[in-house]
C-alpha positions in Angstrom: 42.2 -3.1 44.7 42.1 -2.6 48.4 39.0 -4.2 50.1 35.8 -2.0 50.9 35.1 -1.1 54.3 32.4 -3.1 55.9 29.3 -0.8 56.6 26.4 -2.1 59.1 23.2 0.1 59.0 21.9 0.7 62.6 18.2 1.7 62.7 16.2 3.9 65.5 13.0 4.6 65.1 9.3 6.2 67.3 6.1 7.0 66.4 5.1 10.3 67.9 7.1 12.6 67.1 7.4 10.4 63.8 11.5 9.2 63.8 13.3 7.3 61.5 17.5 7.2 61.9 19.4 5.3 59.7 23.0 5.5 60.4 26.6 3.6 59.5 28.6 1.7 61.8 31.8 0.5 60.3 32.8 -3.1 61.0 35.9 -5.8 60.4 38.6 -2.9 59.5 42.1 -4.4 60.5 42.7 -1.5 62.8 39.6 -1.7 65.3 41.7 1.8 67.0 40.7 3.5 63.6 37.5 1.6 63.3 36.3 3.0 67.0 37.8 6.3 65.8 35.9 6.4 62.6 32.6 5.5 64.7 33.1 7.8 66.7 33.1 10.3 63.9 30.1 9.7 62.1 28.3 9.2 65.5 29.1 12.3 66.6 28.4 14.2 63.0 25.2 12.5 63.0 24.2 13.7 66.1 25.4 16.9 65.9 22.7 16.7 62.5 19.9 15.7 64.7 20.8 18.8 66.9 20.7 21.5 64.4 17.6 19.7 63.1 15.5 19.9 66.0 15.9 16.5 67.1 15.5 17.2 70.9 13.0 20.3 70.3 9.4 20.0 71.7 8.0 21.1 68.4 9.3 18.5 66.2 7.1 16.7 64.2 9.1 14.4 61.7 12.5 13.8 61.2 14.1 11.5 58.9 17.9 10.6 58.8 20.1 8.3 56.5 23.4 8.0 54.8 24.8 7.4 51.0 28.4 5.8 50.5 30.0 7.9 47.8 33.1 5.8 48.0 34.2 3.0 49.7 37.6 1.8 47.8 41.0 1.9 47.8 40.6 2.6 52.2 39.1 5.7 50.8 35.7 6.6 52.5 34.0 9.6 51.5 30.2 9.3 53.0 27.1 11.9 53.2 24.6 12.0 56.3 21.3 13.2 55.6 18.5 14.4 57.6 15.6 15.8 57.3 13.3 17.3 59.8 9.9 19.0 59.6 8.5 21.5 62.8 5.6 23.0 60.6 5.2 25.6 58.4 5.5 25.0 54.4 8.1 22.7 54.5 11.1 20.8 56.0 14.5 21.3 55.9 17.6 18.7 55.3 21.2 19.2 55.5 24.3 17.2 54.1 27.4 16.6 55.6 29.5 14.6 54.1 32.9 12.9 55.3 35.8 12.2 53.8 38.6 9.8 55.7 41.7 7.1 55.1 40.5 3.7 56.9 43.8 3.0 57.2 44.9 5.6 59.5 41.1 7.4 60.8 42.3 10.3 58.9 39.3 12.9 58.2 40.0 15.3 55.1 38.7 18.7 54.2 38.0 20.2 51.2 41.9 22.2 51.4 43.4 18.6 52.0 42.8 17.4 48.8 45.6 20.2 47.0 48.8 21.2 47.8 49.5 24.3 49.6 49.1 27.6 48.1 47.4 25.8 44.6 44.5 28.0 43.8 41.7 25.5 43.8 39.2 28.0 45.1 39.9 29.8 41.7 39.8 26.8 39.8 36.7 24.7 41.6 34.8 28.9 41.1 35.6 29.0 37.4 33.6 25.6 36.8 31.3 26.5 38.8 30.5 29.5 37.3 30.7 28.2 33.8 28.4 25.9 35.0 25.8 27.4 36.6 25.6 29.4 33.1 25.5 26.4 31.2 22.4 24.8 33.2 20.9 28.1 33.8 20.8 26.8 37.7 18.7 29.3 39.0 20.9 31.9 41.8 20.0 33.6 44.7 23.0 36.1 43.6 25.8 36.0 40.6 27.8 33.4 42.1 31.4 34.7 42.7 33.4 31.5 44.7 33.4 29.2 46.7 34.3 28.7 50.9 37.8 26.8 51.4 35.6 24.6 53.0 33.3 24.2 50.8 31.1 20.9 50.9 32.5 18.0 48.5 32.7 14.4 48.9 35.1 11.8 46.8 33.1 9.4 43.9 34.6 7.4 42.2 37.0 9.4 40.1 34.8 12.6 40.4 35.6 15.2 43.0 31.6 16.5 43.5 31.0 19.4 45.1 27.7 20.9 46.5 25.8 23.6 48.1 23.2 23.1 51.1 19.5 24.9 50.2 19.8 28.2 50.0 23.1 28.3 49.8 23.4 30.3 46.4 20.6 29.1 45.1 16.0 28.9 45.8 14.6 25.7 47.9 12.7 24.5 45.1 16.6 24.0 43.3 17.2 21.4 46.1 21.3 21.2 46.8 23.3 22.4 43.6 25.9 19.3 43.2 29.0 19.8 40.6 31.2 16.9 39.8 34.7 17.8 38.7 36.6 15.4 36.7 40.1 14.9 39.4 42.0 14.5 36.2 41.0 18.1 35.6 42.7 19.2 38.8 45.9 16.6 38.4 48.5 19.5 38.8 46.8 21.2 42.1 46.1 17.9 44.1 48.1 17.1 46.4 50.5 14.0 46.8 48.5 10.6 48.8 45.7 12.3 50.0 42.1 11.0 48.5 42.1 12.9 45.6 45.5 11.7 44.2 44.9 7.8 45.4 41.5 8.1 43.4 42.5 9.0 40.2 42.3 6.7 37.5 45.3 4.5 36.4 46.5 4.3 39.9 47.2 2.1 42.4 47.5 2.5 46.3 
């Protein structure tokens, strides 16, 4: 097994408005150029979320930002950046941005990059989600049809987790609908040497 990336937490805070930002910084990668590239990407994406969630606006009341590491093995890092902001009203809003990297090369992967060109991954994942919406009786705003080709996702060990933002398919009270799929269920569609391929069970890279 490859050594996981070492990730430190940096903290920025303020009292008025109430702000707490915890963001990840990667350290101790062998390739310092890749390390710098990944940290710049993480900082850029976190800042983009902060802009979207009114960090720089005068009406901000409260903001909390953090991250969750979903996968950090076999040179594949999958990480969620999470920002909650409150500007008044009934409730605040939370957004999640997932990023999946190869820590050897610095490459960032989209959902499409997990699969062979032309493979029906949108159809396969959408069918899985439709079935589980019915089984779990998940309330939806309108009948679910299919995911976007670039739908939000992350890798979690041997699963591919596809999810939706608040209000994207379900009412606010349902939070973020997450749909974990075993990678083995998608094996014949998965692109060789992609993060999904390298995280299949019983494989080593």
